[in-house]
N, CA and C atoms as a LAMMPS dump frame, in Angstrom:
ITEM: TIMESTEP
0
ITEM: NUMBER OF ATOMS
219
ITEM: BOX BOUNDS ff ff ff
-5.0000000000000000e+02 5.0000000000000000e+02
-5.0000000000000000e+02 5.0000000000000000e+02
-5.0000000000000000e+02 5.0000000000000000e+02
ITEM: ATOMS id mol type element x y z
1 1 1 N 110.773 136.044 -326.378
2 1 2 C 111.053 136.348 -327.71
3 1 3 C 112.334 137.213 -327.736
4 2 1 N 113.259 136.966 -328.683
5 2 2 C 114.448 137.787 -328.779
6 2 3 C 114.204 138.978 -329.575
7 3 1 N 114.988 140.008 -329.402
8 3 2 C 114.736 141.299 -330.127
9 3 3 C 114.808 141.084 -331.635
10 4 1 N 115.786 140.342 -332.156
11 4 2 C 115.872 140.182 -333.59
12 4 3 C 114.6 139.601 -334.15
13 5 1 N 114.084 138.572 -333.46
14 5 2 C 112.841 137.96 -333.937
15 5 3 C 111.655 138.925 -333.842
16 6 1 N 111.695 139.681 -332.744
17 6 2 C 110.566 140.689 -332.519
18 6 3 C 110.612 141.731 -333.655
19 7 1 N 111.727 142.241 -334.017
20 7 2 C 111.817 143.222 -334.999
21 7 3 C 111.298 142.718 -336.374
22 8 1 N 111.511 141.425 -336.628
23 8 2 C 110.989 140.797 -337.904
24 8 3 C 109.45 140.765 -337.824
25 9 1 N 108.875 140.739 -336.689
26 9 2 C 107.413 140.622 -336.57
27 9 3 C 106.689 141.942 -336.482
28 10 1 N 107.407 143.029 -336.502
29 10 2 C 106.718 144.326 -336.314
30 10 3 C 106.189 144.837 -337.679
31 11 1 N 104.991 145.469 -337.638
32 11 2 C 104.427 146.035 -338.788
33 11 3 C 105.111 147.364 -339.049
34 12 1 N 104.902 147.972 -340.204
35 12 2 C 105.465 149.275 -340.487
36 12 3 C 104.662 150.285 -339.636
37 13 1 N 105.219 151.507 -339.556
38 13 2 C 104.649 152.559 -338.773
39 13 3 C 103.2 152.917 -339.342
40 14 1 N 102.271 153.101 -338.455
41 14 2 C 100.945 153.363 -338.867
42 14 3 C 100.808 154.926 -339.303
43 15 1 N 101.738 155.673 -338.977
44 15 2 C 101.713 157.082 -339.303
45 15 3 C 102.478 157.48 -340.584
46 16 1 N 103.656 156.901 -340.734
47 16 2 C 104.483 157.294 -341.886
48 16 3 C 104.969 156.123 -342.847
49 17 1 N 104.63 154.919 -342.325
50 17 2 C 105.048 153.725 -343.128
51 17 3 C 106.487 153.386 -342.919
52 18 1 N 107.162 153.999 -341.991
53 18 2 C 108.601 153.692 -341.7
54 18 3 C 108.795 152.346 -341.022
55 19 1 N 110.076 151.961 -340.949
56 19 2 C 110.441 150.764 -340.297
57 19 3 C 110.401 150.883 -338.821
58 20 1 N 109.873 149.919 -338.135
59 20 2 C 109.839 149.884 -336.677
60 20 3 C 110.864 148.957 -336.087
61 21 1 N 111.268 149.238 -334.835
62 21 2 C 112.193 148.31 -334.175
63 21 3 C 111.919 148.387 -332.707
64 22 1 N 112.311 147.271 -332.058
65 22 2 C 112.247 147.203 -330.582
66 22 3 C 113.38 147.981 -329.95
67 23 1 N 113.075 148.747 -328.895
68 23 2 C 114.091 149.539 -328.181
69 23 3 C 113.995 149.112 -326.715
70 24 1 N 115.17 149.15 -326.053
71 24 2 C 115.189 148.706 -324.634
72 24 3 C 116.203 149.504 -323.854
73 25 1 N 115.854 149.774 -322.608
74 25 2 C 116.893 150.325 -321.738
75 25 3 C 117.646 149.167 -321.157
76 26 1 N 118.883 149.388 -320.697
77 26 2 C 119.681 148.372 -320.208
78 26 3 C 120.1 148.5 -318.745
79 27 1 N 119.236 149.309 -318.048
80 27 2 C 119.421 149.429 -316.64
81 27 3 C 118.156 148.939 -315.923
82 28 1 N 118.25 148.218 -314.834
83 28 2 C 117.04 147.719 -314.12
84 28 3 C 116.178 148.841 -313.574
85 29 1 N 114.915 148.669 -313.564
86 29 2 C 114.177 147.684 -314.352
87 29 3 C 114.157 148.016 -315.819
88 30 1 N 114.44 146.999 -316.62
89 30 2 C 114.586 147.244 -318.046
90 30 3 C 113.203 147.597 -318.63
91 31 1 N 113.15 148.565 -319.508
92 31 2 C 111.907 148.998 -320.192
93 31 3 C 112.043 148.745 -321.633
94 32 1 N 110.886 148.283 -322.266
95 32 2 C 110.938 147.868 -323.665
96 32 3 C 109.756 148.535 -324.321
97 33 1 N 110.01 148.969 -325.589
98 33 2 C 108.894 149.559 -326.434
99 33 3 C 109.308 149.385 -327.903
100 34 1 N 108.301 149.604 -328.751
101 34 2 C 108.561 149.594 -330.173
102 34 3 C 108.465 151.061 -330.697
103 35 1 N 109.265 151.34 -331.628
104 35 2 C 109.274 152.734 -332.132
105 35 3 C 109.67 152.811 -333.625
106 36 1 N 109.228 153.847 -334.256
107 36 2 C 109.514 154.001 -335.72
108 36 3 C 110.808 154.704 -335.849
109 37 1 N 111.63 154.185 -336.785
110 37 2 C 112.976 154.776 -337.035
111 37 3 C 112.86 156.043 -337.868
112 38 1 N 111.688 156.362 -338.456
113 38 2 C 111.611 157.572 -339.301
114 38 3 C 110.94 158.721 -338.535
115 39 1 N 109.784 158.533 -337.932
116 39 2 C 109.047 159.622 -337.333
117 39 3 C 109.041 159.637 -335.808
118 40 1 N 109.675 158.642 -335.199
119 40 2 C 109.82 158.498 -333.736
120 40 3 C 108.557 158.171 -333.001
121 41 1 N 107.502 157.725 -333.702
122 41 2 C 106.309 157.299 -332.974
123 41 3 C 106.657 156.046 -332.127
124 42 1 N 106.004 155.913 -331.006
125 42 2 C 106.306 154.847 -330.139
126 42 3 C 105.115 154.103 -329.586
127 43 1 N 105.257 152.905 -329.18
128 43 2 C 104.145 152.145 -328.476
129 43 3 C 104.214 152.558 -327.015
130 44 1 N 103.362 151.926 -326.22
131 44 2 C 103.496 152.076 -324.793
132 44 3 C 104.778 151.425 -324.34
133 45 1 N 105.219 151.776 -323.166
134 45 2 C 106.456 151.242 -322.618
135 45 3 C 106.094 150.167 -321.6
136 46 1 N 106.812 148.987 -321.685
137 46 2 C 106.605 147.914 -320.874
138 46 3 C 107.795 147.616 -319.974
139 47 1 N 107.572 147.271 -318.735
140 47 2 C 108.667 146.898 -317.848
141 47 3 C 108.822 145.381 -317.741
142 48 1 N 110.041 144.98 -317.82
143 48 2 C 110.262 143.487 -317.758
144 48 3 C 110 142.987 -316.334
145 49 1 N 109.425 141.808 -316.263
146 49 2 C 109.255 141.156 -314.974
147 49 3 C 109.167 139.678 -315.244
148 50 1 N 109.041 138.894 -314.185
149 50 2 C 109.042 137.384 -314.302
150 50 3 C 107.696 136.87 -314.817
151 51 1 N 106.714 137.661 -314.812
152 51 2 C 105.376 137.163 -315.199
153 51 3 C 104.957 137.324 -316.637
154 52 1 N 105.662 138.231 -317.36
155 52 2 C 105.27 138.417 -318.764
156 52 3 C 106.519 138.819 -319.566
157 53 1 N 106.356 138.676 -320.896
158 53 2 C 107.416 139.11 -321.751
159 53 3 C 107.168 140.46 -322.252
160 54 1 N 107.951 141.392 -321.82
161 54 2 C 107.791 142.821 -322.224
162 54 3 C 108.02 142.968 -323.688
163 55 1 N 108.896 142.156 -324.341
164 55 2 C 109.113 142.294 -325.732
165 55 3 C 107.892 141.873 -326.472
166 56 1 N 107.238 140.77 -326.147
167 56 2 C 106.028 140.341 -326.703
168 56 3 C 104.958 141.405 -326.58
169 57 1 N 104.818 142.006 -325.392
170 57 2 C 103.865 143.05 -325.176
171 57 3 C 104.077 144.232 -325.994
172 58 1 N 105.289 144.678 -326.251
173 58 2 C 105.556 145.81 -327.004
174 58 3 C 105.284 145.465 -328.515
175 59 1 N 105.63 144.272 -328.961
176 59 2 C 105.209 143.931 -330.397
177 59 3 C 103.673 143.919 -330.546
178 60 1 N 102.959 143.335 -329.601
179 60 2 C 101.535 143.242 -329.661
180 60 3 C 100.941 144.69 -329.683
181 61 1 N 101.447 145.589 -328.782
182 61 2 C 100.944 146.954 -328.747
183 61 3 C 101.205 147.744 -330.075
184 62 1 N 102.444 147.544 -330.623
185 62 2 C 102.781 148.254 -331.867
186 62 3 C 101.931 147.752 -333.036
187 63 1 N 101.734 146.411 -333.111
188 63 2 C 100.993 145.857 -334.265
189 63 3 C 99.492 146 -334.137
190 64 1 N 98.946 146.398 -333.039
191 64 2 C 97.464 146.554 -332.895
192 64 3 C 97.042 147.803 -333.693
193 65 1 N 96.052 147.53 -334.523
194 65 2 C 95.523 148.632 -335.325
195 65 3 C 94.017 148.732 -335.151
196 66 1 N 93.48 149.948 -335.036
197 66 2 C 92.04 150.105 -334.869
198 66 3 C 91.328 150.611 -336.079
199 67 1 N 91.928 150.386 -337.289
200 67 2 C 91.362 150.846 -338.534
201 67 3 C 91.751 149.824 -339.575
202 68 1 N 91.081 149.965 -340.747
203 68 2 C 91.416 149.079 -341.927
204 68 3 C 92.763 149.556 -342.451
205 69 1 N 93.648 148.628 -342.528
206 69 2 C 95.037 148.973 -343.016
207 69 3 C 94.998 149.339 -344.477
208 70 1 N 95.819 150.336 -344.776
209 70 2 C 95.992 150.925 -346.105
210 70 3 C 97.416 150.664 -346.582
211 71 1 N 97.577 150.179 -347.834
212 71 2 C 98.94 149.962 -348.311
213 71 3 C 99.573 151.306 -348.544
214 72 1 N 100.684 151.564 -347.776
215 72 2 C 101.378 152.852 -347.826
216 72 3 C 102.577 152.816 -348.706
217 73 1 N 102.806 151.726 -349.45
218 73 2 C 103.997 151.665 -350.302
219 73 3 C 103.836 152.288 -351.658
């Protein structure tokens, strides 16, 4: 998955309702995570490798919720 597509699939921040985006280091090994642009909350950090898509993993981790979602708008 490309970062632009991944950003479109991210839910809003579960803490403040802010916009989330995929972030990535650009030095090997590349690390990928999702983070809130308002309160700086982050998902787990995933390392890229040939066996999995770190971007997909970061999106899945960010979008996982353990509670009933509440409309924060």
